[in-house]
C-alpha positions in Angstrom: 0.0 -0.3 -0.2 1.4 3.4 -0.5 0.4 4.6 2.4 3.3 2.4 3.8 6.1 4.3 2.6 5.9 7.0 4.7 3.5 6.2 7.5 4.0 10.4 8.8 2.5 11.9 5.8 -1.2 12.1 6.7 -2.1 13.6 3.7 -2.1 9.9 2.5 -4.4 9.3 5.6 -8.2 7.9 4.0 -9.6 8.1 7.3 -13.4 7.3 6.2 -16.4 6.0 8.0 -16.7 5.8 12.1 -14.4 6.8 14.6 -14.1 2.6 15.3 -13.2 1.9 11.4 -11.1 5.5 11.2 -9.0 3.6 14.0 -8.9 0.2 12.8 -7.6 1.4 9.1 -4.9 3.3 10.8 -3.3 0.8 13.2 -3.5 -1.9 10.4 -1.4 0.6 7.9 0.8 2.4 11.1 1.6 -0.7 13.2 4.4 -3.5 12.5 2.8 -6.4 10.6 3.0 -10.3 11.4 5.6 -10.2 8.5 7.3 -7.4 10.5 7.7 -9.2 13.7 8.8 -12.6 12.4 11.4 -10.3 9.9 12.7 -8.8 13.3 13.4 -12.7 15.1 15.1 -13.1 11.6 17.3 -10.1 13.1 18.0 -11.3 16.3 18.7 -14.6 15.4 21.3 -13.6 12.8 22.8 -11.5 15.6 23.1 -13.7 18.5 24.6 -16.3 16.3 26.8 -14.1 14.9 28.2 -12.5 18.7 28.2 -16.2 20.1 31.1 -16.3 18.0 32.8 -13.8 20.6 30.7 -14.4 23.5 29.7 -18.3 23.8 27.0 -18.3 25.6 25.7 -15.0 25.1 21.7 -14.1 24.5 20.0 -11.4 22.9 17.2 -10.1 24.7 14.5 -8.1 22.5 13.1 -5.0 24.7 11.6 -1.7 23.9 8.3 -1.2 21.4 8.7 -4.7 19.3 8.2 -6.2 22.8 5.7 -3.8 24.4 3.2 -4.3 21.4 3.6 -0.6 20.3 6.1 -0.7 17.4 4.9 1.4 14.4 6.6 1.1 10.8 9.1 3.7 11.9 10.2 2.0 14.8 13.5 1.0 15.1 14.8 -2.9 16.9 16.6 -2.6 20.4 18.4 -5.1 22.3 20.2 -6.3 25.2 23.0 -9.1 25.2 23.6 -10.9 28.2 27.2 -12.3 28.3 28.2 -15.2 30.5 29.4 -14.2 33.7 33.0 -16.0 32.8 33.1 -13.6 29.8 32.4 -10.1 31.8 35.0 -7.0 30.5 34.5 -3.1 31.4 30.9 -1.9 28.8 32.2 0.3 26.5 34.4 -2.5 25.6 31.8 -5.0 24.5 30.4 -1.9 22.1 33.8 -2.1 20.1 34.2 -5.8 20.2 30.6 -6.3 19.1 31.0 -4.1 16.5 34.2 -5.6 14.7 32.8 -9.0 15.4 29.9 -7.8 13.4 31.9 -6.4 10.3 32.7 -9.6 9.6 29.0 -10.6 8.7 29.4 -7.4 6.0 26.4 -9.6 3.4 24.3 -9.9 6.8 25.1 -6.0 8.6 25.8 -3.0 7.4 26.2 0.3 8.6 27.8 -0.4 11.6 28.5 2.7 14.4 29.9 2.3 18.4 29.1 5.0 20.4 31.0 4.6 23.7 30.5 7.6 25.4 26.8 7.6 26.3 25.3 6.8 29.5 24.2 3.1 27.6 26.5 2.4 24.9 25.5 0.9 22.4 26.3 -0.6 18.8 24.1 0.5 15.7 23.3 -1.4 13.1 21.4 -2.1 9.8 20.7 -5.5 8.9 20.3 -6.1 5.3 18.3 -9.4 5.0 15.7 -7.3 7.3 16.3 -3.8 6.4 16.0 -3.4 9.5 18.0 -0.9 12.2 18.6 -2.2 15.7 20.2 -0.6 18.6 22.7 -3.1 21.0 23.3 -2.4 24.2 25.2 -4.6 26.5 24.7 -2.3 30.4 22.0 -3.1 31.7 18.7 -5.8 31.7 16.6 -3.1 33.1 15.4 -2.3 29.7 14.0 -6.3 29.2 12.5 -5.3 32.7 10.7 -2.1 31.8 9.3 -3.0 28.0 8.0 -6.8 30.0 5.7 -4.2 32.8 4.7 -2.2 29.6 3.6 -5.0 27.7 1.6 -6.5 30.8 0.2 -3.6 31.7 -0.8 -2.6 28.0 -1.7 -6.2 26.7 -4.0 -6.3 29.6 -6.6 -4.4 28.7 -7.4 -4.0 24.2 -8.2 -0.4 24.5 -4.8 0.6 26.4 -2.7 -0.7 23.8 -4.4 0.4 21.0 -4.6 3.7 22.7 -0.7 3.9 23.5 -0.4 3.1 19.5 -2.2 6.2 18.5 -0.4 8.5 21.2 2.8 7.3 20.3 1.9 7.7 16.8 0.2 11.7 17.1 3.1 12.6 18.9 5.5 11.3 16.0 3.5 13.1 13.0 3.6 16.1 15.3 7.3 16.0 16.1 7.2 15.8 19.8 8.8 12.1 20.4 11.8 10.6 18.7 15.8 11.9 18.8 16.4 14.7 21.1 12.8 15.0 22.1 10.4 13.7 24.7 11.5 10.1 24.6 9.2 7.1 23.9 9.4 5.8 26.9 8.5 8.6 28.7 5.2 9.2 26.7 4.3 5.6 27.4 4.6 6.0 31.1 2.2 9.0 30.7 -0.6 7.4 29.1 -0.1 4.1 31.8 -0.2 6.8 34.2 -3.3 8.3 32.9 -5.2 5.1 32.8 -4.2 4.3 36.5 -5.8 7.6 37.1 -9.1 6.4 35.4 -9.1 2.8 37.1 -8.4 1.2 33.8 -4.5 0.2 34.9 -3.3 -1.0 38.4 -0.4 0.7 39.8 3.0 -0.7 39.8 3.0 -1.2 43.5 -0.2 -3.0 43.7 1.7 -5.5 40.9 4.7 -5.8 43.1 3.1 -7.0 47.1 3.5 -10.6 47.4 5.9 -11.2 44.6 9.8 -12.2 45.0 12.0 -9.3 44.8 13.6 -8.8 41.1 17.0 -7.4 41.8 18.6 -5.2 38.7 21.2 -2.4 39.1 19.7 -2.3 42.6 16.1 -1.9 41.6 13.2 -4.4 42.5 12.1 -4.7 39.0 9.6 -7.8 40.3 5.9 -7.5 39.2 2.9 -10.2 39.0 2.0 -10.9 35.4 -0.7 -12.8 36.0 -2.6 -10.1 37.8 -5.8 -10.3 37.4 -7.4 -6.3 37.6 -10.9 -6.0 37.6 -11.5 -2.2 36.1 -15.2 -0.5 36.5 -14.5 1.6 33.7 -15.9 1.2 29.8 -14.7 4.1 28.6 -14.9 4.3 24.8 -11.6 4.0 22.6 -12.4 7.6 21.6 -12.8 9.2 24.9 -10.1 7.4 26.4 -8.3 9.2 23.8 -10.0 12.8 24.3 -9.4 12.0 28.0 -5.9 11.6 27.7 -5.1 15.4 26.6 -7.7 16.8 28.9 -5.8 15.3 31.6 -2.5 16.4 30.8 -3.7 19.9 29.2 -3.8 21.0 32.1 -1.6 18.6 35.0 -0.2 20.4 36.8 3.9 19.8 35.9 5.6 22.4 37.5 4.3 21.2 41.1 3.2 17.7 40.9 5.7 14.0 39.1 4.0 11.5 37.1 4.5 8.2 39.6 3.1 5.2 37.6 4.8 3.0 41.0 2.4 4.8 43.3 0.0 5.5 40.2 -1.2 8.9 42.0 0.4 12.5 41.0 3.1 13.4 43.7 4.2 16.8 45.1 7.4 17.5 44.1 8.0 19.2 47.4 8.1 15.5 49.2 11.3 14.5 46.9 13.5 17.3 47.4 14.4 16.2 50.7 14.9 12.3 51.0 13.6 12.8 54.8 10.0 14.1 53.2 10.0 10.4 50.6 6.5 8.6 51.3 7.7 5.4 53.3 6.4 3.9 50.3 10.0 4.6 48.4 11.7 2.6 51.5 14.5 1.5 48.9 14.8 4.7 47.0 15.4 6.2 50.6 18.0 3.7 51.1 19.8 4.4 47.8 19.6 7.9 47.9 20.9 8.2 51.9 23.9 5.4 50.9 24.8 7.3 47.8 24.4 4.8 45.4 22.1 6.7 43.4 21.5 10.7 43.1 18.5 11.8 43.9 15.1 11.7 41.8 15.5 15.1 39.8 12.5 17.3 39.8 13.7 20.8 39.0 12.8 20.1 35.0 10.2 20.9 33.3 8.5 18.0 34.1 9.0 14.8 36.1 8.0 11.4 34.9 9.2 8.5 37.2 10.7 5.2 36.2 8.0 3.0 37.8 11.4 0.7 39.1 14.1 3.4 38.7 12.2 5.9 41.0 16.0 7.8 41.1 15.1 8.3 37.3 13.4 11.0 35.8 12.7 9.5 32.3 11.6 12.9 31.1 14.6 14.7 32.6 16.1 15.8 29.7 13.4 18.1 28.2 13.7 21.4 27.5 11.9 24.7 26.8 11.0 24.7 23.8 10.2 21.0 23.2 7.8 22.0 26.6 6.3 24.6 25.1 5.4 22.9 21.4 4.0 19.4 23.8 2.0 21.4 25.8 0.4 23.7 23.1 -0.3 20.1 21.5 -1.7 18.7 24.1 -4.1 22.4 24.2 -4.8 22.0 21.0 -6.1 18.5 20.9 -8.3 19.0 23.7 -9.8 22.0 22.1 -10.4 19.6 19.2 -12.2 17.1 21.2 -14.2 19.1 22.8 -15.1 21.0 19.2 -14.7 17.9 16.4 -17.4 14.9 16.1 -16.6 11.7 17.0 -15.9 11.3 13.5 -14.0 13.9 12.8 -11.4 13.7 15.1 -8.9 11.3 14.6 -8.6 13.5 10.9 -8.4 16.8 12.9 -6.3 15.6 15.7 -3.4 14.1 13.3 -3.4 17.0 10.2 -0.4 18.7 10.3 -2.1 21.8 8.0 -4.2 22.2 11.0 -1.4 22.0 14.1 -0.7 24.5 16.2 2.0 26.9 15.8 4.7 26.3 17.9 8.5 27.8 18.5 9.6 26.2 15.3 7.2 27.4 13.0 7.2 30.5 11.0 5.0 33.3 10.7 2.9 32.2 8.0 -0.9 32.1 8.1 -2.1 29.1 9.8 -5.6 27.7 9.2 -8.2 27.6 12.0 -11.0 24.7 12.8 -13.9 25.9 13.3 -17.5 23.3 13.2 -20.1 23.7 10.8 -23.4 22.6 12.2 -22.9 19.1 11.1 -20.0 19.5 12.6 -17.9 19.4 9.5 -13.8 20.0 9.9 -13.9 23.9 8.2 -10.9 25.3 7.5 -10.4 29.9 7.3 -6.9 30.9 6.3 -6.9 33.6 9.3 -3.8 33.0 12.0 -5.4 31.2 14.9 -5.4 33.4 18.0 -5.7 30.7 20.2 -2.5 29.2 19.6 -1.0 32.2 19.5 -2.1 34.1 22.8 -1.9 30.3 24.5 1.5 30.2 23.1 2.7 33.5 24.8 0.6 32.8 28.2 2.5 30.0 27.9 5.9 30.6 27.0 5.7 33.0 29.9 4.9 30.8 32.4 7.7 28.3 31.6 10.0 31.0 31.4 8.9 31.4 35.2 9.4 28.1 36.2 12.8 28.0 34.9 13.9 30.8 36.4 13.2 29.4 39.7 14.8 25.9 39.5 18.1 27.8 38.8 17.3 29.6 41.8 
């Protein structure tokens, strides 16, 4: 299908019928197909066989969107290589050795690039048979555990998984997530947290009750994989999607932490002094007091806490320009939800021509969405005054936040 050549070209979308039909069409054409997933199995198998020439007994463990069910056709593959204990060496040396090992199999692996000075050193490669890009890491199995948790939560509820895919696609279309942008992982945590607020998903602390600890990097990554959480929420996918934007368009990121672990917002003030941190974070207190980990950074524009590593703000790299754009899109999507009919919502939400003015935009005229009596989307060639005024007030507010945080 022509659309598959560039899934982010929303002008190629053919959203016909009711909301449910549009979602089915979108997911069918955006998500990885069964054949795509089988190809990635081939990729991981080739990797494992090639790397076992250097580290006999090593195991390639996929993680990320391929495991969680959130893979779309722009997704790269991610994997962690578990090295047998008797062959372990310094972390960054794995990366160089892996690069040289894969160079011997140039028929299968191209575009090899080792990144040794990153927090998590990786080897990037292109798998020729499947035409897939892959990032290979050796540092920690934590990504595998996180992905398993996400998969367990989202796949427990069909609407939860579909919602997360739609939000991910929306963020890609509008340039919100990606390299040097909001991490996909952070956005997924926001989806899970939102669903916890409306009783669709349980908190992580609930899933860890009566389970044997699985310690990874001094954090407990265990959870009950066979949980039976009875949700009383029967909202449709349409209402869940609109509700996501409504919830975060008014969320006070300045004062609150998104904590999927407890499943509720936490005051950032509590984490400014380890003595004030709630008792549910006993392991966090221990790790911070013993200086194994630094305290959670709550001084950024937003704080989304990792569900296992409670000292990690997964949105810590979000910068001012990106935050403003993200918040504008949240507010604009909320207005779209309130102003459109159900069957017009997806088209308006994904339309780049109707997107809000952002910091990257020029001062060209933008289209403003208005609804006719029949609820149809109508363009008006006039500068979007809502976006402009919201941008100004939002920019001022975030500037104040940044100044306060640097004091």
